[in-house]
N, CA and C atoms as a LAMMPS dump frame, in Angstrom:
ITEM: TIMESTEP
0
ITEM: NUMBER OF ATOMS
351
ITEM: BOX BOUNDS ff ff ff
-5.0000000000000000e+02 5.0000000000000000e+02
-5.0000000000000000e+02 5.0000000000000000e+02
-5.0000000000000000e+02 5.0000000000000000e+02
ITEM: ATOMS id mol type element x y z
1 1 1 N -361.163 -326.588 -240.999
2 1 2 C -362.46 -326.607 -241.029
3 1 3 C -363.093 -325.97 -242.437
4 2 1 N -364.03 -326.765 -242.743
5 2 2 C -364.782 -326.542 -244.042
6 2 3 C -365.806 -325.462 -243.867
7 3 1 N -365.987 -324.382 -244.789
8 3 2 C -366.957 -323.64 -244.366
9 3 3 C -367.851 -323.637 -245.795
10 4 1 N -369.107 -323.562 -245.685
11 4 2 C -369.749 -323.615 -247.016
12 4 3 C -370.62 -322.438 -246.832
13 5 1 N -370.687 -321.464 -248.052
14 5 2 C -371.426 -320.036 -247.833
15 5 3 C -372.294 -320.078 -249.041
16 6 1 N -373.654 -320.199 -248.626
17 6 2 C -374.741 -320.171 -249.524
18 6 3 C -375.209 -318.652 -249.936
19 7 1 N -375.889 -318.789 -250.957
20 7 2 C -376.468 -317.388 -251.466
21 7 3 C -377.492 -317.554 -252.507
22 8 1 N -378.399 -316.674 -252.757
23 8 2 C -379.467 -317.125 -253.772
24 8 3 C -380.707 -317.126 -253.328
25 9 1 N -381.067 -317.219 -252.102
26 9 2 C -382.411 -317.406 -251.728
27 9 3 C -383.118 -316.184 -251.719
28 10 1 N -384.659 -316.393 -251.643
29 10 2 C -385.377 -315.118 -251.678
30 10 3 C -386.924 -315.566 -251.829
31 11 1 N -387.639 -314.505 -252.181
32 11 2 C -389.05 -314.519 -252.392
33 11 3 C -389.25 -314.411 -253.977
34 12 1 N -390.021 -315.629 -254.325
35 12 2 C -390.522 -315.683 -255.752
36 12 3 C -392.014 -316.092 -255.812
37 13 1 N -392.68 -315.528 -256.999
38 13 2 C -394.04 -316.204 -256.986
39 13 3 C -393.894 -317.565 -257.624
40 14 1 N -395.121 -318.297 -257.415
41 14 2 C -395.34 -319.552 -257.922
42 14 3 C -394.945 -319.578 -259.614
43 15 1 N -394.285 -320.615 -260.179
44 15 2 C -393.788 -320.622 -261.421
45 15 3 C -392.604 -319.932 -261.833
46 16 1 N -392.016 -319.207 -260.811
47 16 2 C -390.832 -318.308 -261.085
48 16 3 C -389.614 -319.453 -260.788
49 17 1 N -388.318 -318.583 -260.986
50 17 2 C -387.048 -319.222 -260.871
51 17 3 C -386.153 -318.728 -259.874
52 18 1 N -385.242 -319.54 -259.199
53 18 2 C -384.244 -318.981 -258.349
54 18 3 C -382.89 -319.692 -258.763
55 19 1 N -381.955 -319.158 -258.484
56 19 2 C -380.628 -320.062 -258.38
57 19 3 C -379.94 -319.78 -257.098
58 20 1 N -379.524 -321.083 -256.574
59 20 2 C -378.866 -320.938 -255.174
60 20 3 C -377.495 -321.48 -255.676
61 21 1 N -376.447 -320.714 -254.804
62 21 2 C -375.099 -321.132 -255.15
63 21 3 C -374.269 -321.517 -253.591
64 22 1 N -373.521 -322.096 -253.483
65 22 2 C -372.956 -322.717 -252.466
66 22 3 C -371.322 -322.826 -252.682
67 23 1 N -370.54 -321.895 -252.061
68 23 2 C -369.138 -322.025 -252.478
69 23 3 C -368.498 -322.633 -251.19
70 24 1 N -367.425 -323.568 -251.62
71 24 2 C -366.701 -324.407 -250.344
72 24 3 C -365.477 -323.535 -250.063
73 25 1 N -364.931 -323.565 -248.917
74 25 2 C -363.643 -323.029 -248.696
75 25 3 C -362.537 -323.911 -249.087
76 26 1 N -362.588 -325.232 -249.581
77 26 2 C -361.439 -325.971 -249.901
78 26 3 C -361.395 -326.56 -251.231
79 27 1 N -360.49 -327.267 -251.691
80 27 2 C -360.283 -327.588 -253.088
81 27 3 C -361.43 -328.41 -253.561
82 28 1 N -361.967 -328.329 -254.553
83 28 2 C -362.961 -329.123 -255.153
84 28 3 C -362.222 -330.734 -255.225
85 29 1 N -361.016 -331.012 -255.235
86 29 2 C -360.493 -332.311 -255.269
87 29 3 C -360.578 -333.024 -254.032
88 30 1 N -360.978 -332.401 -252.722
89 30 2 C -361.123 -332.964 -251.591
90 30 3 C -362.717 -333.188 -251.294
91 31 1 N -363.566 -332.891 -252.382
92 31 2 C -364.86 -333.023 -252.113
93 31 3 C -365.378 -334.213 -252.883
94 32 1 N -366.033 -335.127 -252.165
95 32 2 C -366.463 -336.408 -252.936
96 32 3 C -367.914 -335.915 -253.32
97 33 1 N -368.833 -335.058 -252.704
98 33 2 C -370.084 -335.171 -253.047
99 33 3 C -370.54 -333.862 -252.51
100 34 1 N -371.21 -332.928 -253.074
101 34 2 C -372.036 -331.827 -252.611
102 34 3 C -373.575 -331.789 -252.953
103 35 1 N -374.199 -331.274 -252.248
104 35 2 C -375.782 -331.317 -252.325
105 35 3 C -376.487 -330.191 -251.46
106 36 1 N -377.847 -330.297 -251.842
107 36 2 C -378.843 -329.516 -251.372
108 36 3 C -379.929 -330.164 -250.564
109 37 1 N -380.208 -329.76 -249.2
110 37 2 C -381.216 -330.073 -248.585
111 37 3 C -382.016 -329.093 -248.464
112 38 1 N -383.312 -329.363 -247.615
113 38 2 C -384.351 -328.317 -247.346
114 38 3 C -385.014 -328.939 -245.965
115 39 1 N -385.479 -327.724 -245.376
116 39 2 C -386.122 -328.119 -244.029
117 39 3 C -387.23 -327.12 -243.795
118 40 1 N -388.408 -327.492 -243.498
119 40 2 C -389.493 -326.63 -243.109
120 40 3 C -389.713 -327.025 -241.628
121 41 1 N -390.446 -325.866 -240.87
122 41 2 C -390.692 -326.116 -239.431
123 41 3 C -391.318 -327.261 -239.206
124 42 1 N -390.773 -328.054 -238.042
125 42 2 C -391.392 -329.298 -237.571
126 42 3 C -391.117 -330.431 -238.393
127 43 1 N -390.362 -330.317 -239.492
128 43 2 C -390.117 -331.362 -240.381
129 43 3 C -388.713 -331.813 -240.414
130 44 1 N -388.218 -333.104 -240.813
131 44 2 C -387 -333.381 -240.967
132 44 3 C -386.362 -332.869 -242.342
133 45 1 N -385.083 -332.605 -242.056
134 45 2 C -384.354 -332.159 -243.43
135 45 3 C -384.448 -333.163 -244.497
136 46 1 N -384.749 -332.845 -245.583
137 46 2 C -384.876 -333.762 -246.82
138 46 3 C -383.683 -333.527 -247.903
139 47 1 N -383.264 -334.515 -248.692
140 47 2 C -382.47 -334.35 -249.699
141 47 3 C -383.332 -333.574 -250.935
142 48 1 N -382.688 -332.724 -251.482
143 48 2 C -383.309 -332.124 -252.754
144 48 3 C -382.531 -332.593 -253.87
145 49 1 N -381.204 -332.339 -253.914
146 49 2 C -380.418 -332.83 -254.986
147 49 3 C -378.894 -332.988 -254.525
148 50 1 N -378.089 -333.944 -255.031
149 50 2 C -376.769 -334.218 -254.769
150 50 3 C -375.963 -334.616 -256.073
151 51 1 N -374.674 -334.059 -256.077
152 51 2 C -373.82 -334.192 -257.143
153 51 3 C -372.335 -334.735 -256.723
154 52 1 N -371.842 -335.748 -257.482
155 52 2 C -370.597 -336.249 -256.867
156 52 3 C -370.034 -337.064 -258.165
157 53 1 N -368.576 -337.372 -257.992
158 53 2 C -368.12 -338.041 -259.045
159 53 3 C -368.404 -339.656 -259.144
160 54 1 N -369.119 -340.036 -257.838
161 54 2 C -369.336 -341.51 -258.005
162 54 3 C -370.737 -341.595 -258.147
163 55 1 N -371.387 -340.783 -257.81
164 55 2 C -373.177 -340.973 -257.67
165 55 3 C -373.52 -340.208 -258.988
166 56 1 N -372.895 -339.164 -259.618
167 56 2 C -373.571 -338.488 -260.66
168 56 3 C -374.526 -337.606 -260.024
169 57 1 N -375.57 -337.477 -260.537
170 57 2 C -376.639 -336.574 -259.812
171 57 3 C -377.695 -337.47 -259.385
172 58 1 N -378.365 -337.018 -258.003
173 58 2 C -379.537 -337.521 -257.625
174 58 3 C -380.613 -336.372 -257.421
175 59 1 N -381.879 -336.646 -257.598
176 59 2 C -382.981 -335.698 -257.141
177 59 3 C -384.126 -336.318 -256.449
178 60 1 N -384.538 -335.691 -255.477
179 60 2 C -385.769 -335.992 -254.932
180 60 3 C -386.809 -335.945 -255.909
181 61 1 N -387.81 -337.073 -255.671
182 61 2 C -388.94 -337.212 -256.833
183 61 3 C -389.56 -335.753 -257.107
184 62 1 N -389.592 -335.012 -255.931
185 62 2 C -390.595 -334.02 -255.953
186 62 3 C -390.172 -332.824 -256.725
187 63 1 N -388.576 -332.691 -257.284
188 63 2 C -388.158 -331.695 -257.92
189 63 3 C -387.686 -332.123 -259.293
190 64 1 N -387.663 -333.453 -259.554
191 64 2 C -387.128 -333.972 -260.649
192 64 3 C -387.784 -333.208 -261.997
193 65 1 N -387.097 -332.865 -263.102
194 65 2 C -387.774 -331.922 -263.964
195 65 3 C -387.907 -330.667 -263.877
196 66 1 N -387.737 -330.098 -262.723
197 66 2 C -387.746 -328.653 -262.1
198 66 3 C -386.491 -327.964 -261.605
199 67 1 N -385.684 -328.861 -261.1
200 67 2 C -384.435 -328.272 -260.507
201 67 3 C -383.28 -329.049 -261.161
202 68 1 N -382.143 -328.353 -261.183
203 68 2 C -381.221 -328.922 -261.861
204 68 3 C -379.729 -328.62 -261.004
205 69 1 N -378.983 -329.563 -260.613
206 69 2 C -377.591 -329.246 -259.687
207 69 3 C -376.661 -329.513 -260.698
208 70 1 N -375.666 -328.511 -260.27
209 70 2 C -374.573 -328.469 -261.252
210 70 3 C -373.331 -328.15 -260.319
211 71 1 N -371.951 -328.273 -260.573
212 71 2 C -370.814 -328.08 -259.985
213 71 3 C -369.893 -327.578 -260.875
214 72 1 N -369.245 -326.448 -260.103
215 72 2 C -368.169 -325.656 -260.799
216 72 3 C -367.053 -326.153 -260.301
217 73 1 N -366.123 -327.042 -260.697
218 73 2 C -364.83 -327.624 -259.936
219 73 3 C -363.787 -326.571 -259.751
220 74 1 N -363.744 -325.481 -260.72
221 74 2 C -362.584 -324.831 -260.636
222 74 3 C -362.891 -323.693 -259.412
223 75 1 N -364.058 -323.532 -259.144
224 75 2 C -364.575 -322.619 -257.826
225 75 3 C -364.974 -323.391 -256.789
226 76 1 N -365.05 -324.768 -256.812
227 76 2 C -365.556 -325.386 -255.492
228 76 3 C -366.863 -325.067 -255.118
229 77 1 N -367.751 -324.844 -256.135
230 77 2 C -369.149 -324.264 -256
231 77 3 C -370.015 -325.206 -256.62
232 78 1 N -371.268 -325.154 -256.018
233 78 2 C -372.561 -325.992 -256.394
234 78 3 C -373.45 -325.299 -256.675
235 79 1 N -374.328 -325.345 -257.502
236 79 2 C -375.457 -324.489 -257.801
237 79 3 C -376.734 -325.309 -257.825
238 80 1 N -378.012 -324.857 -257.548
239 80 2 C -379.181 -325.647 -257.954
240 80 3 C -380.073 -324.565 -258.54
241 81 1 N -380.267 -324.741 -259.722
242 81 2 C -381.331 -323.795 -260.481
243 81 3 C -382.707 -324.453 -260.235
244 82 1 N -383.525 -323.749 -259.693
245 82 2 C -384.939 -323.972 -259.395
246 82 3 C -385.687 -323.365 -260.451
247 83 1 N -386.401 -324.099 -260.999
248 83 2 C -387.669 -323.496 -262.06
249 83 3 C -388.841 -324.129 -261.871
250 84 1 N -390.039 -323.483 -262.35
251 84 2 C -391.39 -323.732 -261.944
252 84 3 C -391.723 -323.949 -260.521
253 85 1 N -391.14 -323.19 -259.8
254 85 2 C -391.163 -323.205 -258.268
255 85 3 C -392.862 -323.081 -257.74
256 86 1 N -392.937 -324.045 -256.745
257 86 2 C -394.283 -324.192 -256.059
258 86 3 C -394.228 -323.684 -254.609
259 87 1 N -395.212 -323.553 -254.091
260 87 2 C -395.44 -322.958 -252.823
261 87 3 C -394.796 -324.064 -252.003
262 88 1 N -395.178 -325.356 -252.255
263 88 2 C -394.413 -326.503 -251.568
264 88 3 C -393.214 -326.502 -251.527
265 89 1 N -392.43 -325.706 -252.199
266 89 2 C -390.818 -325.636 -252.221
267 89 3 C -390.374 -324.681 -251.326
268 90 1 N -391.356 -324.01 -250.678
269 90 2 C -390.859 -322.955 -249.569
270 90 3 C -390.048 -323.829 -248.357
271 91 1 N -388.842 -323.442 -248.169
272 91 2 C -388.117 -323.987 -246.985
273 91 3 C -386.896 -323.262 -246.838
274 92 1 N -386.151 -323.557 -245.779
275 92 2 C -384.747 -323.095 -245.749
276 92 3 C -383.715 -324.29 -246.489
277 93 1 N -383.01 -324.069 -247.41
278 93 2 C -382.094 -324.713 -248.09
279 93 3 C -380.916 -324.682 -247.587
280 94 1 N -380.368 -326.052 -247.135
281 94 2 C -378.934 -326.059 -246.796
282 94 3 C -377.988 -326.876 -247.824
283 95 1 N -376.99 -326.138 -247.872
284 95 2 C -375.581 -326.656 -248.722
285 95 3 C -375.043 -327.901 -247.788
286 96 1 N -374.547 -328.995 -248.372
287 96 2 C -373.894 -330.015 -247.774
288 96 3 C -372.733 -330.715 -248.521
289 97 1 N -371.792 -330.911 -247.754
290 97 2 C -370.612 -331.473 -248.368
291 97 3 C -370.085 -332.714 -247.764
292 98 1 N -369.515 -333.763 -248.565
293 98 2 C -368.8 -334.805 -248.005
294 98 3 C -367.429 -334.968 -248.85
295 99 1 N -366.577 -335.035 -247.816
296 99 2 C -365.15 -335.15 -248.21
297 99 3 C -364.632 -336.642 -248.272
298 100 1 N -363.706 -336.749 -249.363
299 100 2 C -362.96 -338.135 -249.459
300 100 3 C -362.226 -338.328 -248.214
301 101 1 N -362.411 -339.643 -247.901
302 101 2 C -361.695 -340.247 -246.75
303 101 3 C -362.281 -339.832 -245.335
304 102 1 N -363.376 -339.211 -245.201
305 102 2 C -364.009 -338.64 -244.029
306 102 3 C -365.581 -339.174 -243.994
307 103 1 N -366.213 -339.307 -242.933
308 103 2 C -367.542 -339.755 -242.692
309 103 3 C -368.226 -338.315 -242.417
310 104 1 N -367.508 -337.442 -241.748
311 104 2 C -368.002 -336.017 -241.378
312 104 3 C -368.817 -335.367 -242.541
313 105 1 N -369.78 -334.937 -242.224
314 105 2 C -370.445 -334.042 -243.113
315 105 3 C -370.567 -332.616 -242.925
316 106 1 N -370.399 -331.893 -243.679
317 106 2 C -370.608 -330.238 -243.678
318 106 3 C -371.681 -329.643 -244.275
319 107 1 N -372.136 -328.559 -243.319
320 107 2 C -373.392 -327.862 -243.569
321 107 3 C -372.934 -326.295 -243.791
322 108 1 N -373.711 -325.521 -244.672
323 108 2 C -373.98 -324.205 -244.737
324 108 3 C -375.053 -323.628 -243.772
325 109 1 N -375.169 -322.238 -243.671
326 109 2 C -375.898 -321.921 -242.466
327 109 3 C -377.185 -321.846 -243.189
328 110 1 N -377.651 -322.048 -244.286
329 110 2 C -379.052 -321.995 -244.809
330 110 3 C -379.463 -320.744 -245.396
331 111 1 N -380.374 -320.877 -246.46
332 111 2 C -380.832 -319.775 -247.048
333 111 3 C -382.34 -319.974 -247.302
334 112 1 N -383.325 -319.061 -246.947
335 112 2 C -384.474 -319.198 -247.057
336 112 3 C -384.943 -319.109 -248.497
337 113 1 N -385.755 -319.973 -248.946
338 113 2 C -386.704 -319.674 -250.218
339 113 3 C -388.095 -319.671 -249.853
340 114 1 N -388.659 -318.686 -250.183
341 114 2 C -390.137 -318.638 -250.144
342 114 3 C -390.837 -318.384 -251.362
343 115 1 N -391.644 -319.167 -251.824
344 115 2 C -392.764 -319.219 -253.068
345 115 3 C -394.056 -318.939 -252.614
346 116 1 N -394.513 -317.838 -253.113
347 116 2 C -395.88 -317.344 -252.9
348 116 3 C -396.695 -317.795 -253.907
349 117 1 N -398.048 -318.068 -253.677
350 117 2 C -399.179 -318.722 -254.597
351 117 3 C -399.874 -317.52 -255.315
């Protein structure tokens, strides 16, 4: 069973920054890609950013130039640096992982990010 443990959410004013972290309970060599999704009440979960050896990095258009995803392979951890935050970035952010040789996706428990105007 793969566990993803997120941290770093919180309340910040518009224009501020936050960094989210997600640590996986398995070796980084087993992980094909990791990413961050977000969800607001009544809305579908949407991709924010993803990183993997085959895909490089992908970003939602709404966060390009403001958010940066990175990965520490030694620690099986993925980070999301969020700068110039906007109120519309307010959501629960979920960490996601895909493993080599498996179609199953794994999710973290979610961390709340609230951006006040």
